[in-house]
N, C-alpha and C positions, 0 to 999 in steps of 0.2 A: 646838596651842599653848594654853597656859594663858591665862585672861582677862587677867592682868596683863601678860604678854608681848605679847598682842595689842594692848592699849591703848598700850603703848610703841611698837609697830610702827606703829600707826595715827597716833599723834601725830608720829612722825618723818616718816612719809609725808606727812601734812598740811602740815607745815612745809616739807618739800622741794618739794612741788607748789606751795605758796603762793609760795615763793621763785622758782620757775621762772616762774610767772604774772607776778609783779611785775617781775622782772628782764627778762623777755622783752618785756613791754609798754613798759618804759622804754627798752630798746634800740630797739624799733620806733619810738617817738616821737622818740628821738634821731636815728635814721636819717632820719626825715621832716624834722626841723628842720634838721639840718646838711647833708644830702646830697640831700634830696627833689627832686622834679621840679616846676619852676615853670610849665611849659607846660600842665599838666593832662592830658597824654596818657598818663602812666604810671599804670597801674591801682592799684598798691600805694602808691607813694611820693608821689602827688599829694594824698592825703587822710590826715590824721593818724589817723583811726579805722581805716582799712584797714591802715596801717602798724603800729598797735598790735595789731590782731587778728592779723596775720601774725607779729609778734614774740611774742605770747602763745602762739600755736601752736608756734612754734619753741622757746620756753622750756619748754613742757610736754613736748615731745619730748626735749629735752636733759636735763631733770630727772626723767624718768619713773623710778620706782623699779624696780630689778631684784632678782631673787632669787639672785644669785650669791653663793656662800659664799667667804669668804677663807680660803686655806690658811695654817695656822700653820707657820712654819719652825723 
């Protein structure tokens, strides 16, 4: 790859990963806030930090960039 193409790829990848981290953490917090466990016995949903970390990991997994090429028809 040429340097210009690599910079475009890295900027797209950075934006995509940042979106995954942000959206995942917000979904994790939303899950804690609206559905969470009040008794404190649930390991993930009884604490907002744990919910946000779990959501962030899920967001990273969902938004992870792939190298699949699209076929032109």
